[in-house]
C-alpha positions in Angstrom: 28.4 -56.6 19.6 27.3 -55.2 16.3 29.6 -53.2 14.0 28.5 -50.4 11.6 28.3 -52.9 8.7 25.7 -54.8 10.7 23.7 -51.7 11.2 23.9 -50.9 7.5 22.8 -54.4 6.5 19.9 -54.3 9.0 18.8 -50.8 7.8 18.9 -52.0 4.2 16.8 -55.0 5.0 14.2 -52.8 6.7 14.1 -50.3 3.8 13.6 -53.2 1.4 10.8 -54.6 3.4 9.2 -51.2 3.8 9.3 -50.7 0.0 7.7 -54.0 -0.6 4.9 -53.1 1.8 4.4 -49.8 0.0 4.2 -51.5 -3.3 1.6 -54.0 -2.0 -0.4 -51.1 -0.5 -0.2 -49.2 -3.7 -1.4 -52.2 -5.8 -4.2 -52.8 -3.3 -5.4 -49.2 -3.4 -5.3 -49.2 -7.2 -7.2 -52.5 -7.4 -9.8 -51.2 -4.9 -10.4 -48.0 -6.9 -10.6 -50.0 -10.1 -13.2 -52.3 -8.6 -15.1 -49.2 -7.4 -14.9 -47.6 -10.7 -16.1 -50.7 -12.5 -19.3 -50.5 -10.5 -20.1 -47.0 -11.9 -22.5 -46.5 -14.7 -21.6 -45.1 -18.1 -22.6 -41.6 -16.7 -19.4 -41.6 -14.7 -17.1 -42.7 -17.4 -15.5 -39.3 -17.7 -14.9 -39.1 -14.0 -13.1 -42.5 -14.0 -10.8 -41.3 -16.9 -10.0 -38.1 -15.0 -9.2 -40.0 -11.9 -6.9 -42.5 -13.6 -5.0 -39.7 -15.4 -4.5 -38.1 -12.0 -3.2 -41.4 -10.6 -0.7 -41.7 -13.4 0.5 -38.2 -12.9 1.1 -38.6 -9.2 2.7 -42.1 -9.5 5.5 -40.6 -11.7 6.2 -37.7 -9.3 9.3 -38.5 -7.2 8.5 -39.3 -3.6 11.0 -36.8 -2.4 8.6 -34.0 -3.4 6.7 -34.1 -0.1 7.8 -37.3 1.8 4.2 -38.5 1.9 3.2 -42.2 1.6 2.1 -43.1 -1.9 -1.1 -44.6 -0.7 -1.9 -41.3 1.3 -1.3 -39.3 -1.9 -3.6 -41.5 -3.8 -6.3 -41.2 -1.2 -6.1 -37.4 -1.2 -6.0 -37.2 -5.0 -9.0 -39.5 -5.3 -11.1 -37.6 -2.7 -10.1 -34.2 -4.1 -10.9 -35.3 -7.6 -14.2 -36.8 -6.5 -15.3 -33.6 -4.6 -14.2 -31.4 -7.5 -16.1 -33.5 -10.0 -19.2 -33.7 -7.9 -19.2 -29.9 -7.4 -18.8 -29.3 -11.1 -21.5 -31.8 -11.8 -23.9 -30.0 -9.3 -23.1 -26.6 -10.7 -23.8 -27.8 -14.2 -27.2 -29.2 -13.1 -28.1 -25.9 -11.5 -26.9 -23.9 -14.5 -29.1 -26.1 -16.8 -32.1 -25.7 -14.4 -31.7 -21.9 -14.3 -30.6 -21.0 -17.8 -31.6 -23.9 -20.0 -33.8 -23.5 -23.1 -36.9 -23.3 -20.9 -35.2 -22.9 -17.6 -36.3 -21.2 -14.5 -35.3 -17.7 -15.6 -37.5 -17.9 -18.7 -40.4 -19.5 -16.8 -40.2 -16.9 -13.9 -39.9 -14.0 -16.3 -43.1 -15.2 -18.1 -45.0 -15.7 -14.9 -44.0 -12.2 -13.5 -44.9 -10.6 -16.8 -48.4 -12.1 -16.6 -48.6 -11.0 -12.9 -47.6 -7.4 -13.6 -50.1 -7.1 -16.5 -52.9 -8.0 -14.0 -51.3 -5.7 -11.4 -51.2 -2.8 -13.8 -54.7 -3.4 -15.0 -56.1 -3.3 -11.5 -54.1 -0.2 -10.3 -55.2 1.8 -13.3 -58.8 0.6 -13.2 -60.1 -0.3 -9.7 -62.9 -2.6 -10.6 -64.1 -5.8 -8.8 -63.3 -7.8 -11.9 -59.7 -6.6 -12.0 -59.3 -7.2 -8.3 -60.4 -10.8 -8.7 -58.1 -11.3 -11.7 -55.2 -9.9 -9.7 -56.0 -12.1 -6.7 -56.1 -15.2 -8.8 -52.8 -14.3 -10.4 -51.2 -13.8 -7.0 -52.2 -17.3 -6.1 -50.9 -18.7 -9.4 -47.6 -16.9 -8.8 -47.4 -18.3 -5.2 -48.0 -21.8 -6.6 -45.3 -21.2 -9.1 -42.8 -20.1 -6.5 -43.8 -23.0 -4.3 -43.2 -25.5 -7.1 -39.9 -24.0 -8.1 -38.7 -24.0 -4.5 -39.4 -27.8 -4.4 -37.3 -28.2 -7.5 -34.5 -26.0 -6.2 -34.5 -28.0 -3.0 -33.2 -31.0 -4.9 -29.8 -29.4 -5.3 -27.1 -30.2 -2.8 -25.9 -26.6 -2.2 -23.0 -27.9 -0.1 -21.6 -29.5 -3.3 -21.8 -26.4 -5.4 -18.9 -24.0 -5.8 -20.2 -21.2 -8.1 -21.2 -18.3 -5.8 -23.7 -16.8 -8.3 -25.5 -20.1 -8.8 -25.6 -20.7 -5.0 -27.1 -17.2 -4.5 -29.8 -17.8 -7.1 -30.8 -21.2 -5.7 -31.1 -19.6 -2.2 -33.3 -16.9 -3.7 -35.6 -19.5 -5.2 -35.8 -21.4 -1.9 -36.8 -18.3 0.1 -40.4 -17.9 -1.1 -41.7 -16.3 2.1 -45.3 -17.0 3.0 -45.9 -18.2 -0.6 -44.5 -21.5 0.4 -47.5 -22.2 2.7 -49.3 -25.4 1.8 -52.9 -24.1 1.8 -53.7 -22.0 -1.3 -57.0 -20.8 0.2 -55.0 -19.0 2.9 -52.8 -17.4 0.3 -55.9 -16.4 -1.7 -57.4 -14.9 1.4 -54.2 -12.8 2.0 -54.3 -11.6 -1.6 -58.0 -10.7 -1.2 -57.4 -8.7 2.0 -54.5 -6.8 0.4 -56.7 -5.9 -2.6 -59.6 -4.9 -0.3 -57.4 -2.6 1.8 -55.8 -1.0 -1.2 -59.3 -0.4 -2.7 -60.5 1.2 0.5 -57.5 3.5 0.5 -57.6 4.4 -3.2 -61.3 5.1 -3.5 -61.9 6.7 0.0 -63.6 10.1 -0.1 -64.2 12.4 2.8 -67.4 14.4 2.5 -67.3 17.7 4.4 -70.9 18.2 3.3 -73.3 16.2 1.3 -72.2 17.9 -1.8 -68.5 18.5 -1.1 -66.6 15.2 -1.1 -62.8 15.0 -1.4 -60.4 12.3 -2.4 -56.8 12.3 -1.2 -55.3 13.3 -4.5 -55.6 16.0 -5.5 -58.2 17.5 -3.2 -57.0 16.8 0.3 -53.3 17.2 -0.8 -54.2 20.7 -2.1 -55.8 21.6 1.2 -52.7 20.6 3.2 -50.4 22.3 0.7 -52.2 25.7 0.7 -54.4 26.1 3.8 -53.2 27.8 7.0 -56.6 27.5 8.7 -56.2 25.4 11.8 -59.8 24.1 11.9 -59.9 23.3 8.2 -56.7 21.3 8.4 -57.9 19.5 11.5 -61.2 18.5 9.9 -59.5 17.3 6.7 -56.9 15.4 8.8 -59.6 13.6 10.8 -61.9 13.1 7.9 -59.2 11.3 5.8 -58.5 8.9 8.7 -62.2 8.2 9.2 -62.7 7.1 5.6 -59.4 5.2 5.1 -57.6 3.6 8.0 -60.6 3.2 10.2 -62.4 1.2 7.6 -59.6 -1.5 7.2 -58.7 -2.2 10.8 -60.2 -5.7 11.1 -58.8 -6.6 7.7 -55.3 -5.6 8.7 -55.6 -7.7 11.8 -56.7 -10.7 9.8 -53.9 -10.2 7.3 -51.3 -10.2 10.0 -52.7 -13.4 11.6 -52.7 -15.2 8.3 -49.3 -14.0 7.1 -47.6 -14.9 10.4 -49.3 -18.3 10.3 -48.0 -18.9 6.8 -44.4 -17.7 7.3 -44.0 -19.5 10.6 -45.0 -22.8 8.9 -41.8 -22.6 6.9 -39.7 -22.9 10.0 -37.2 -20.3 8.9 -38.7 -17.0 10.2 -40.3 -16.2 13.6 -42.7 -13.8 11.9 -43.2 -11.6 8.8 -41.1 -8.8 10.2 -38.1 -11.1 10.4 -38.7 -12.2 6.8 -38.8 -8.6 5.6 -35.6 -7.7 7.6 -33.8 -10.7 6.0 -33.8 -8.9 2.7 -31.1 -6.7 4.0 -28.8 -9.8 4.5 -27.5 -8.4 7.7 -28.3 -10.0 11.1 -27.4 -6.7 12.8 -29.5 -4.6 10.6 -32.2 -3.7 13.2 -29.6 -2.7 15.7 -27.6 -0.7 13.1 -30.5 1.5 12.0 -31.4 2.2 15.6 -27.8 3.5 16.3 -27.9 5.5 13.1 -31.2 7.1 14.1 -29.7 8.1 17.4 -26.9 9.8 15.6 -29.3 11.8 13.6 -31.7 12.8 16.4 -29.8 15.9 17.5 -30.1 17.4 14.0 -33.9 16.7 13.9 -34.5 18.0 17.4 -33.0 21.4 16.6 -35.2 21.6 13.4 -38.2 20.5 15.4 -37.7 23.2 18.0 -37.3 26.0 15.4 -40.4 24.9 13.5 -42.4 24.6 16.7 -41.6 28.2 17.7 -42.6 29.5 14.2 -45.9 27.6 14.1 -46.8 28.6 17.7 -46.3 32.2 16.6 -48.5 31.7 13.6 -51.4 29.6 15.1 -51.3 30.7 18.7 -49.9 29.1 21.9 -53.4 27.7 22.9 -53.1 25.0 20.2 -49.8 23.6 21.4 -49.5 21.2 24.3 -47.1 22.0 27.2 -45.3 18.7 26.5 -43.5 20.3 23.5 -45.3 18.3 20.9 -46.6 19.9 17.7 -50.2 19.1 16.4 -49.8 16.7 13.5 -52.0 18.5 11.0 -49.9 21.7 10.9 -47.0 20.6 8.7 -48.5 21.1 5.3 -48.6 17.3 4.7 -51.2 14.7 5.6 -48.7 12.5 7.5 -46.2 15.2 8.7 -43.5 13.4 6.8 -42.5 16.4 4.7 -42.5 20.0 5.9 -41.6 21.6 2.6 -44.9 23.4 2.3 -44.2 25.4 5.4 -41.2 27.1 4.0 -43.0 30.4 3.6 -43.5 30.5 7.3 -40.0 29.3 8.2 -37.7 31.0 5.7 -34.6 32.0 7.7 -33.7 35.1 5.5 -36.7 36.2 3.5 -35.9 36.7 -0.1 -32.3 35.5 0.0 -32.1 32.9 -2.7 -35.6 31.5 -2.1 -37.6 30.1 -4.9 -41.1 28.9 -5.8 -40.7 26.2 -8.4 -44.5 25.5 -8.7 -45.1 29.2 -9.6 -42.1 29.3 -12.0 -43.2 26.2 -13.9 -46.8 27.5 -14.2 -45.5 30.8 -15.5 -43.3 29.0 -18.0 -46.3 26.9 -19.2 -44.9 23.5 -18.1 -47.1 20.6 -18.7 -46.9 17.0 -17.4 -45.0 15.7 -20.4 -42.4 18.4 -20.2 -41.8 17.6 -16.5 -41.0 14.0 -17.4 -38.8 15.2 -20.3 -36.8 17.4 -17.9 -36.2 14.4 -15.6 -35.2 12.2 -18.6 -32.7 14.8 -19.7 -31.0 14.7 -16.3 -30.3 11.0 -16.5 -29.3 11.1 -20.2 -26.8 13.8 -19.3 -25.0 11.2 -17.1 -24.7 8.8 -20.0 -27.7 6.8 -19.0 -30.5 5.6 -21.3 -33.5 7.6 -22.5 -37.0 6.2 -21.7 -38.0 3.6 -24.3 -40.9 4.3 -26.6 -43.2 2.0 -24.7 -42.7 4.1 -21.6 -44.5 7.1 -23.3 -47.4 5.0 -24.7 -48.0 2.6 -21.7 -47.5 4.8 -18.6 -50.3 6.5 -16.7 -48.9 10.1 -16.2 -52.2 11.9 -15.3 -55.3 10.8 -13.5 -58.0 9.5 -15.9 -61.4 11.1 -15.5 -63.5 8.1 -16.3 -62.4 5.6 -13.6 -60.9 5.1 -10.2 -57.1 4.5 -10.1 -54.2 4.2 -7.6 -52.6 7.7 -7.7 -49.4 7.2 -5.7 -46.4 7.4 -7.9 -44.9 4.0 -8.8 -42.4 2.7 -11.4 -43.1 -0.8 -12.8 -40.9 -3.3 -14.6 -43.3 -5.4 -16.7 -40.6 -8.2 -17.0 -40.6 -8.6 -20.7 -37.3 -6.8 -21.2 -38.7 -3.8 -23.0 -41.8 -2.5 -21.1 -41.2 -0.1 -18.2 -43.9 2.2 -16.9 -44.7 4.9 -14.3 -48.1 5.3 -12.8 -48.9 8.8 -11.4 -51.6 11.4 -11.2 -49.3 14.2 -12.0 -50.0 17.9 -11.5 -47.6 20.8 -12.2 -46.1 21.2 -8.8 -42.6 21.2 -7.2 -43.6 18.1 -5.2 -44.5 16.2 -8.4 -41.4 17.3 -10.2 -39.4 15.7 -7.4 -41.6 12.5 -7.6 -41.0 12.3 -11.3 -37.2 12.4 -10.9 -37.6 9.8 -8.1 -39.7 7.3 -10.1 -37.6 7.7 -13.3 -34.6 6.8 -11.1 -36.3 3.5 -10.5 -36.8 3.0 -14.3 -33.1 3.7 -14.8 -32.3 1.0 -12.4 -34.5 -1.4 -14.3 -32.9 -0.5 -17.6 -29.3 -0.9 -16.3 -29.8 -4.4 -14.8 -32.0 -5.6 -17.6 -29.2 -7.9 -18.9 -29.1 -9.9 -15.7 -30.8 -13.2 -15.3 -34.2 -13.0 -13.8 -33.2 -13.5 -10.1 -30.7 -10.7 -10.3 -33.0 -8.3 -12.1 -33.8 -6.8 -8.8 -32.4 -4.4 -6.2 -29.9 -5.4 -3.5 -32.3 -3.9 -0.9 -35.2 -1.5 -0.9 -33.1 1.3 0.6 -30.6 1.0 -2.2 -33.3 1.4 -4.8 -34.9 4.4 -3.2 -31.5 6.1 -2.7 -30.7 5.8 -6.4 -34.1 7.2 -7.2 -33.5 10.1 -4.9 -29.9 10.9 -5.7 -30.6 13.3 -8.6 -32.9 15.3 -6.3 -29.8 16.5 -4.4 -28.4 17.8 -7.7 -31.4 19.2 -9.6 -32.5 21.3 -6.6 -29.2 23.1 -6.4 -29.5 26.8 -7.4 -26.9 26.2 -10.1 -29.1 23.5 -11.7 -32.3 25.4 -11.3 -30.7 28.4 -13.0 -29.6 26.1 -15.8 -33.2 25.0 -16.2 -34.4 28.6 -16.2 -36.5 28.2 -13.1 -34.6 30.8 -11.1 -32.7 33.8 -12.5 -30.1 34.6 -9.8 -27.8 32.5 -7.7 -27.9 33.0 -3.9 -24.7 34.4 -2.5 -23.2 34.2 1.0 -24.1 32.4 4.1 -27.7 33.6 4.1 -28.5 32.1 0.8 -26.9 28.8 1.8 -28.9 28.7 5.0 -32.1 29.2 3.1 -31.1 26.5 0.7 -30.3 24.0 3.4 -33.5 24.8 5.3 -35.5 23.9 2.1 -33.6 20.6 1.8 -34.0 19.9 5.6 -37.7 20.3 5.5 -37.8 17.4 3.1 -34.9 15.2 4.1 -34.3 15.8 7.9 -38.0 16.1 8.7 -38.6 12.7 7.1 -36.1 10.8 9.2 -38.2 9.8 12.3 -41.2 9.1 10.2 -39.1 6.8 7.9 -37.8 5.1 11.0 -41.0 4.5 12.9 -43.4 3.1 10.4 -41.8 -0.3 10.3 -40.9 -0.1 14.0 -44.7 -0.3 14.5 -45.2 -2.9 11.8 -42.5 -5.2 13.1 -43.9 -4.9 16.6 -47.3 -5.9 15.3 -45.9 -9.0 13.5 -43.9 -9.9 16.6 -47.0 -9.8 18.8 -45.5 -7.1 21.0 -48.3 -4.8 19.8 -51.7 -6.5 20.1 -54.8 -5.7 18.0 -56.3 -4.0 21.1 -53.4 -1.7 21.2 -52.8 -0.9 17.5 -53.5 2.8 17.5 -52.0 3.7 20.9 -48.7 2.0 20.0 -48.7 4.0 16.7 -49.1 7.3 18.5 -46.6 6.3 21.2 -44.0 6.1 18.4 -45.1 9.3 16.7 -45.0 11.2 19.9 -41.6 9.8 20.9 -39.7 10.1 17.6 -41.5 12.8 15.6 -42.5 15.0 18.6 -46.0 15.4 17.2 -49.4 14.7 18.7 -52.9 14.1 17.3 -55.0 17.2 16.9 -58.1 15.3 18.1 -58.4 12.5 20.6 -57.8 9.1 19.1 -59.0 5.7 20.3 -58.8 2.0 19.4 -61.8 2.5 17.1 -59.4 4.3 14.9 -56.6 2.8 12.8 -54.4 5.7 11.9 -51.5 3.6 10.5 -53.9 2.6 7.6 -54.2 6.2 6.6 -50.8 5.7 4.9 -50.7 3.9 1.6 -47.7 1.8 2.6 -49.6 0.2 5.4 -52.7 -0.2 3.3 -50.8 -2.0 0.5 -48.2 -3.6 2.8 -45.2 -2.0 1.3 -42.2 -2.1 3.5 -41.0 1.3 4.7 -37.6 1.0 6.4 -36.0 1.2 3.0 -37.0 4.9 2.8 -35.1 5.6 6.1 -32.1 3.6 4.7 -32.3 5.6 1.5 -32.3 8.9 3.4 -28.7 8.0 4.5 -27.5 6.2 1.4 -28.4 9.0 -1.0 -26.1 11.3 0.8 -23.4 8.6 0.8 -23.8 8.3 -2.9 -23.9 12.0 -3.5 -20.8 12.5 -1.4 -18.9 9.9 -3.3 -19.9 10.9 -6.8 -19.1 14.6 -6.1 -15.6 13.5 -5.0 -15.1 11.4 -8.1 -15.9 14.3 -10.4 -13.6 16.6 -8.4 -16.3 18.9 -7.2 -15.0 22.1 -5.6 -18.3 23.5 -4.3 -19.8 22.8 -0.9 -21.5 19.4 -0.9 -25.0 21.1 -0.8 -24.1 23.0 -4.0 -22.7 20.0 -6.0 -24.5 19.1 -9.2 -23.6 15.9 -11.0 -25.6 16.9 -14.1 -23.5 16.2 -17.3 -20.8 14.3 -15.4 -20.0 11.1 -17.3 -17.6 10.2 -14.5 -20.4 10.2 -12.0 -22.7 8.5 -14.5 -20.3 5.7 -15.3 -19.7 4.9 -11.6 -23.4 5.0 -10.9 -24.2 2.8 -13.9 -21.6 0.2 -12.9 -23.4 -0.2 -9.6 -26.9 -0.3 -11.1 -25.8 -3.0 -13.5 -25.0 -5.3 -10.6 -28.7 -5.6 -9.8 -29.1 -8.1 -7.0 -26.1 -10.3 -8.0 -24.2 -9.4 -4.9 -24.8 -8.2 -1.3 -25.7 -4.5 -1.1 -22.6 -3.9 1.0 -20.5 -4.8 -2.1 -22.5 -2.5 -4.3 -22.0 0.3 -1.8 -18.3 -0.4 -1.7 -18.1 -0.3 -5.5 -19.8 3.1 -5.6 -17.7 4.7 -2.8 -14.4 3.0 -3.7 -11.5 5.5 -3.9 -13.3 8.2 -1.9 -12.9 9.2 1.7 -16.3 7.7 2.4 -15.2 4.2 1.0 -17.3 1.7 3.0 -19.6 -1.3 2.9 -21.8 0.0 5.7 -24.5 2.6 6.2 -23.2 5.8 7.5 -24.8 9.0 8.9 -21.6 11.0 8.4 -22.4 12.4 4.9 -25.9 13.6 5.8 -24.7 15.1 9.0 -21.8 16.9 7.2 -24.3 18.1 4.5 -26.5 19.8 7.1 -23.9 20.8 9.6 -24.0 24.6 8.7 -27.7 24.5 9.2 -27.5 22.6 12.5 -25.1 25.2 13.9 -27.4 28.0 12.8 -30.6 26.3 14.2 -28.9 25.7 17.6 -27.9 29.4 17.9 -31.4 30.6 16.8 -33.0 28.2 19.4 -30.6 29.4 22.1 -31.4 33.1 21.4 -35.2 32.4 21.5 -34.8 30.3 24.7 -36.4 27.4 22.8 -35.5 24.0 24.2 -34.7 21.4 21.5 -36.7 18.6 23.0 -40.2 17.4 24.0 -41.6 14.7 26.3 -40.3 11.6 24.6 -41.9 9.2 27.1 -45.6 9.9 26.4 -48.1 11.7 24.3 -50.0 14.7 25.7 -52.8 13.5 28.1 -55.6 14.4 25.8 -54.2 12.4 22.8 -55.9 9.1 23.5 -59.2 8.0 24.9 -60.5 4.6 25.8 -63.8 3.7 24.3 -65.9 0.8 25.8 -63.2 0.3 28.4 -65.1 -2.6 29.9 -64.5 -4.6 26.7 -61.7 -3.0 24.7 -61.3 -6.1 22.4 -64.8 -5.5 21.1 -64.2 -1.9 20.4 -60.9 -2.8 18.6 -62.6 -5.2 16.1 -65.9 -3.4 15.4 -68.2 -3.6 18.4 -71.7 -3.7 16.8 -70.7 -6.3 14.2 -69.1 -8.5 16.8 -72.0 -8.1 19.2 -74.4 -9.3 16.5 -72.1 -12.3 15.7 -71.8 -13.2 19.3 -75.5 -12.9 19.9 -76.1 -15.3 17.0 -73.6 -17.7 18.4 -75.0 -17.6 21.9 -78.5 -18.2 20.6 -77.5 -21.1 18.5 -75.4 -22.6 21.3 -78.4 -22.4 23.6 -80.6 -24.2 21.1 -77.9 -26.9 20.7 -77.8 -27.4 24.4 -81.6 -27.8 24.5 -81.3 -30.6 22.1 -78.6 -32.3 24.2 -75.7 -31.3 22.0 -72.4 -30.2 23.6 -71.7 -27.0 21.7 -68.5 -28.4 20.2 -69.5 -27.5 16.6 -66.5 -26.0 14.8 -68.2 -22.6 14.9 -68.2 -22.6 18.7 -65.7 -22.7 21.4 -65.7 -25.5 24.0 -66.4 -23.2 26.9 -69.8 -22.2 25.4 -71.2 -25.0 27.6 -70.8 -22.6 30.5 -73.4 -20.1 29.1 -75.5 -20.3 32.3 -73.1 -17.7 33.8 -74.4 -15.2 31.3 -77.4 -12.9 31.9 -78.6 -9.7 30.3 -77.1 -7.4 33.0 -73.6 -8.6 32.2 -74.1 -9.5 28.5 -71.2 -7.3 27.3 -68.6 -8.7 29.6 -70.0 -12.2 29.2 -69.7 -12.2 25.4 -66.0 -11.1 25.7 -65.4 -14.0 28.1 -67.4 -16.7 26.3 -66.5 -15.9 22.6 -63.2 -15.6 21.0 -64.4 -13.0 18.5 -61.3 -13.0 16.2 -61.5 -16.8 15.8 -65.2 -16.6 15.4 -65.1 -14.1 12.6 -62.5 -16.1 10.7 -64.4 -19.4 11.1 -67.7 -17.8 10.1 -66.1 -16.3 7.0 -64.4 -19.7 6.2 -67.7 -21.5 6.6 
């Protein structure tokens, strides 16, 4: 038997033996690491010194600290130090690449400054030369982005730890279709975009041989002032005949090429997916659909009220039984704003109503004064005045000696000092709103100007538009208009408030379905769900469903009504405007709370509030440095609307008194707040050349001529014993014997892929 002493002696021997083993393991690990370190180059000398210091520190720590084996501690320390060191090293490399003496930020700023000089030159002087210059600069910028993406791809992002650096590298890598390998394709896309914009910007509808009208100001004035059903219908159709209809085949080709280029990158399924990625939210598409559903009841009540009033004015015979409203009767070319109808719709005549256009003209406002009024609003919040270059370089009125793009736009020229607005301003209420909007963009540029190039941008398009629109909710309050001297008396009581809310709703609520549907159509086209043979019908299906409007004359696939809107012609994404329609009310709600506003939300004016201005500036200064949800949280923090998500609650609350009033008015008039949301009225759409719709969709006579040439050439080739497999022809042209004169039309559609044929002929 063994006594306790024997156990103690045996345990002691085991402990001694274990300690010797640990010492041997420790020496072995140290020697191994020394050998490894000796193989490193001089570049890693600092890393070796750091590691040895860490070894010494851990060796002197008593083992009782954590009961871990020494060799385990050393392994963990070595690995942790190595990872930390590699991460720091990769961060330093990225930092040097981005912000070095001639780093990416400097190079990109210079490239974009050159680009926007060409962009500005073309938009303010629509010549073929300027178009070519802009196209070449677009290709150069694409090549630049492609090259920089290749450089950025050399970084191991998984080894980086700095969130801002990682975000910047990701932004460089995501070049969109600019990463496509074939510069000729990118050049062709740029050319098509320039051609479509030129068609839109120079289009003129000639009512007679001597009476031709451009969109601005001529056709806009007709829609603003006319109440003649036939005159409005003719102008509506005339504009679409000379704008969208002329660019249909170009748009189709642009979609094909863009999708081809973006898919080649392997990251996006189509261009729509790329555009949606800018919202950095995989649920974005579903979220906006749910938000629109929440807003639909408010819009439906407004629609029913307006329909009854217009039916009374124009006569029941012009209104389909389906409940739709003819699209040309809203005082706006696209039925996106109904503000010009207010004189027909005013709930309580004379109770707090105003006519800002008339008031400005009576007070001798000019264009410069309108811009100074907007500047004063932003300065009152503690924001910056417009720099001197703004007043010398902007295009504020339409030149008489050349064709220009008239739609309002703010431009950052990316040299840190030059910020401009391009408009063809007239003294109207609508343009006063636009001026405040565009100057809001300039304020954004000024506030994030200190950021590195990649963050001198907006977190998403909707955020930018919301900031631009937020002041509108304040400067249109009666209190502010009185302060400006544009109205003399404040409206009192419920009647005055309902009138005010109606004026706001005709702009903001009326816009909601339009803002939502434009990109629903565009995304469907990019996905391939809407084919070229169905472009126009799909467009009207959406407008009939969501807006409750119908075309005043029958449409067909020879038309291309989406192209009658600038944002389709110049490929500007539109969902941001819907997003901004919600965000601006979230912003307004939060800022009014922060300044302890005691009025109803629709009477809150943030003018002169440094509290509101400071919070707004702090968010604008972030630029694109963080996800937009974080920027929204920063703006709403500390309010009852604190959130990182889009919300319909503030806009619903803002208009709730009006919704209740509308619902009661519609009930009393027995007006149902709905329409047929499943289809357009039967007379809305006609099929032209139904035997060959694809020909009608792409320009029948042009394609018939092309196809005839191809068929003739193919026949000649066959006579000479050739097989018709020239790149201009399709393989099945060998079966031309099935064609004869009687069935020429259907034969051509079977034998010739006209879309591919057009592209190949142009390429050749």
